[in-house]
C-alpha positions, 0 to 999 in steps of 0.5 A: 711783281712789285704789287704782288709782294706789297699784297702778299705782305699785308695779307701776312700781317692781316693774318698776324693780327687775327690770330692775336685777336684769337689767341688774347682773353677776351674780356667779355663774358662768354654770354655777352660775345653770343649775340642774343635772340631778336637782338635782345640784351642779355644782363651779365650774371652775377657771379655767385660770393663764395667766403671762406670758412676761415671768415666766416662770421659768427653768431649774428654778423650775417643777420643784418646782410641781405644776399642782394637789394631783392633779399629783404625780409619779406613785406608780409610775415610768414605763416610761422611768424603769424602764430609766433607773434601770439607767444613771443616779441622777435623782430623778422631779419633778412635772409641769412647768408654762410660760408658753405652750407650756411644760411637759412631762411624766416629767420626771427631774433627773437627777445621775450618769450609772451606766457600765457597770463602777459608776463614776459621772459627775456631771451638773453641776449635775443636768439637768432633762429629759424621761425619754427625753432623759436615756435618751439622754444617759446611753446616749450618755455611756456607749456613745460619749463613755467609749470615746472617751477611752481615751487620756485620764484616768477621764471625771468629769463632764458639765457641763450649760450649760444642760437645761429653760428657759422660753425662745424659741430662741436667747434671743430674745423672741416667737422659736418655743418652743426645746426647752428650754421641753419639756425635752427638750433639753441643751448641753454645753460639756465633759467634766472627766477624772481630772487636772483637765482640761476637755475642750471640746468647741469648742475648738480646741486640744483634740484633733480627732480625738476632738471629730469622732468626739464629733460623729458619735456626737451626730449618731447619736443626736440630732435635732439638734446645734447648735455653732460654724459653725450659727448664730452662738449655739452657738460656745461649746456643744453643742446635743442635743435630741430634736426630732420632725420630718417622717420624722426628718429631723435637724440637723447643725451643728457645724464641727470647727474648727482652730487658725488658721495662725501669721502669716507674717512677710516679711522687708524688702528691706534697701537696698543700702549702699555697702560691699554695692555694692562687693562685686561688685566685690571678688568679681570680681576674686577671681575673676579671681585665682584664674583659670588663668594664661596660657603664656607663648608666649600673652603678647601682646607689645607693639605695635613703635614707628614708625622715626620715633620711634625716630629722633628719639629716637636724635638727641636723645639725639646731641644730649644727649651732645655738650651734656653732654660 
């Protein structure tokens, strides 16, 4: 009987221990708890790293951060980079990794556009772009912008207002991802020429014909062009991107504005004074004096006096003479 009780107690303790092992979370991932086929060792898969949007760095902060050691820039340049090397100076970047859907492949850091005469136009600061976008920007400067400046000094620089930036559209939180977050957009504010001037694309004092020509060329080359009059967020710069849309639809919203007309100054109505009121009378008198003289035969004679008045006058005169005598 004693042996039976001991065996029952041992069996109960073993069952309780087994139950605790089952209920305790295992530190080994399920993939490793499953025995691999044929006894082969299975490596643990790394978990994806998700960066919250509020902690996502902006602009080129991700440019030098590859996803892993194997995600470094490819040894051989892409076909786009081979073409770009003939018209621009750039540095190939690793895979861009950002929060959410931010990031891009085949990315370059372009700092110079090389013109057909081998002169150079600086991109300040250097722009982080997908290679296809960088190629279109370089072609736009070479083929469209420089010929439009034939009446200006040589072009020296392009102002990069914004390129790669992991953010929503118009910097609004929770908005749809901007093309800047895909390294597929560039904001341009002005072009700098050799005499030190900055030709701002939204400045109404810069020649309107030139700004209109730049608008036409940009809308023909890029998928999206936003400027003054588009949405209130592009009044001081021009947004360019290569967003893909159904049936190749493009957006071109840029009002090439003119300087406002000068204000109209209305003269105050003066209150007529006493001297002013008398002026018309003097003028009328002057006009009468300048009129042609009336002929003598047309001058009206005074009316003859009545006879009774003449008789009365004769009597009074006689009496006055008699008194005087």
